[in-house]
N, C-alpha and C positions, 0 to 999 in steps of 0.2 A: 650686238643684237642678234645675228643669226645663233650666236651659239646658246644665248639665253633661252631663245623659241625651241632648239632643239634639247634642251635640257628640260625643259616644261612638257613638249609632247613624250619623251621618256621617263617622266614624272606620271603622266595621266596613263601612258598606251606602254610600259615597259618592253623591249626588244627581247626577243625569245631565241634563245637556243634553235637552231635550224637542225640538232641531232637530237637532244633529249628533250625538248619543247618545254624547257622549264626558263623562267624569270634570270634573263641575262643579267647578272651582277658583277661579275668577274673579264667582263668582255679585255679590259686593258692589262690584266693578268696573263689571259691567254695572247694577246697581241693579236686575235684574228676578231673582227668584226661581230660575227655573226655566230659563235661558238664557244663555249665557256670553254674554262682549265680544263678540266674533267674530260669534254668531252676532246677536246686537243690530244691530250695526253693518251686516250684509249686507241682515238684513229691514226694515231701516228707509228705504224708498225715499226719495230726493230727491223732494222735491215742490212745490218752488219754481215749475215751469212747469206747473201747474195751476189751475183756478179756483178759488178761495178760498171759496166758498159751495157748489157741487157736488162739487168735485174732478176736474172735466173737464179731460183734456189741450187747451189752447190752443196754436195755431201760435202761432211765435217769428217776430217780424218787426221792423225795427227801426223808430223814432219817432222824425223829428226831431233836434233839437239833445241830445235826453236820452242818446243812443247814441252821441254822435261818440267814438271812440277805443275803443269798445265790441264785442265779438266780436257777429255777429248774432243768433246761436244763445242769447245769454243775456240778452235784453233784452225785456219784452213791452211792447206800446203798449196804453196803458190806454187806448185808445177803442175796441178790439175787445170786441166785446160777447159771453160765453158762448151758445152755440146752445142748450146744454142747458137753461141758465136761463131764456133767453127763450121757447123753448118750452113749459117744463112750469110754472115758480113755483112752488118748492119751499115757501117759507114761512120756509123758517131763514135765518140769515144769514151760517153759516159752518158748514166741516166740518172735521174732526179723522182723520185716516187714517193708517196705518202704510204700505200701498202698493197694489197692483194685484194683482187676483184671479186669481196665477199662480205658477208654481214652489212654492217652499217655504212659504210663507205661505199659499196655497192650500191645499196640504198638512197645514198646519196647524191650519187654520181647520177644514177638515173633519173633522180629528181633534177639534176641539173639538166639532162636532155631534154625532157619534158616541160620544164617551165619557159615561160616566153619572157619573163623579166630578167633572168640570169644573173640575179644574185645569190644561188647557190653555187653556179660555175665560179663567179668572183671569191666567196667564200673560201671553195675547194683551193683557188688560185692563193688565196691568201696562207692557207694553210701549208702548200706546196713552196711558200716560199723560205721556211722554216730550213730544207733543206738545201737550199744555196747558202753556205757560211764560208766566206772567203774564197767566193766564185769568183773567178776573170772575168765573165761573160760581158758582153761589152752590147749586145742588142738581143731582144727578144723578138720571135716570131712565132704563128701559128699557124696549125695544118689549116689551109683555107676550105673552106666550104662552096661548090658551085651554087653559082647563082641562083639556079632552079630550085635546089636544096633548102637555098635559105627562104626562097620565097615562101616554102611549107611551112618552115620551122622557126622564120623570125628572126630567130638568133643561134649564133654556135656556139655548142659548150667550151671547146677549145679555143674561141677567141675571148670568152667570160674568164677562163681559168687563165690566159695569158696577160689578162686586164689586171687580174687580181694579183699576179704573180710580178707585173709591174709595178702596180701601185706599190706593194708591201716592201719590193727590194731598190725600188729609183732607177731599175735597167730600165732604158729606153724601149719602148714597143714599137716595133714596126709592123704596119697590118697591109701594107702593100708590096712588098719584097715577094709575096708568094700569090700565084694564082692556079685557080684549078681550073686547067684546060678542056675538060670533058665531065658529064655526071659518070658517076662510075654505081656499078652496082654495090650494094651493101654489102660489106665485108664482111659481118656476123654470119651471113647465110653461105658463104664459101668453103673451101678447102683450105690450107695451108697455098699448095700451089695455085689455084686457083686467084687466092688474093693478088698474089706477086703479079699473073700477067693481069688483073683487073686494074690494077693502080699504074702498070707500066707506062711511063710516058704520058701522066696523067694531069702532072704540074709541068708548072716553068716559072722560071725566076725572072722578073722583071727591075728595070732601075739599072744605074750606072755601075759599071765592075769599079771604078774608080774610088768609089765611095762605101765598098764593102765592107765589113765589119768585119773583125778577125776572127773572135769567136762569139758563136751564133748559139743560143739554145732555143730548141723547135719545140713547140708545146702540142700535146694533145691531151686528150682527157683519159684513155686507157691505150694501153700497148698489149697486143696479144699475139700475133706471127711478127710484129714487126714491120709488115710490108710495106704498109703506106710511110713509117719514118725513112724506112731504108732507103727509101724512093726518094725521098724529098732531098734526105742526105745527099745522094748521088746528084741531084739535080744542083745543089750546094756548091760542091766540089768541084761540078764542071764550070760553076761561075765562079768560080776563084776563092770560095770561103776557106781558110786555113783550119780551123776546128769548128768540130758542130757537138754540142751535147743536145739531149732532150729529154723534156719534164713532163709528166704523165703523173695523173693523181693514182692509175691502178694500173697494175700489172698483170695482167690474166693470162691464162692459156697452158696453165699446170696446175699438178695437185702439189699443196703446201703437206707436208706432213703433220699431222695434229690439228691441222686448221681446216679440214675439208674440202670439196673439190671446187675445183674452179669453172667457169664457164668459157 
């Protein structure tokens, strides 16, 4: 009966794609509830030319015999170290992301931050779930929001993204494991060094060490310097978590050749 009522409602008020605002007729094809197949394909950026740990774009150069007969711009040299990872030391082992913080993806993420319903963030979480193919993650956690900030914003974008990701992958979501110990300044207004100091010892892991998951996926909306994700990763490591990966909708903080400037 419930399915019949929903089908009738969809007939009278067809759902719209949150990106192109067109009538959504191929949601099953896209695998994402409120994004059409065309928008899903356009939003999912090719991330093969990025550092698998932090998502930073690395220069493509030929590397000895491995590149024979292959285009120069299609091959990584494994001998190159990522400048971001060398400078920061994030504490997590892998990043999953949809794309760069620009264009339509940036607009959708800003919608997710401004929305009080959370459906945009949930949808972006479903889109992000497509990156976790053959992953051995056994628990998802979201970057926590301080209770005072939650009162002002009503919902946390990171939490809604994590909910959508968990819904799509079936990986359990734990929203009680992390706690924001104090209200921090907004990271977007700070320099890289100030961001690190701003989040230092700002988060706490709670719960029993005996039930800690072996591989945790830490979810946030966007990664710029990675200060918040690195700080929480260190707290999780101190708590006894063996392996930490992160998942974000967008990676910001650099310029991608041919794609414009990042904020």
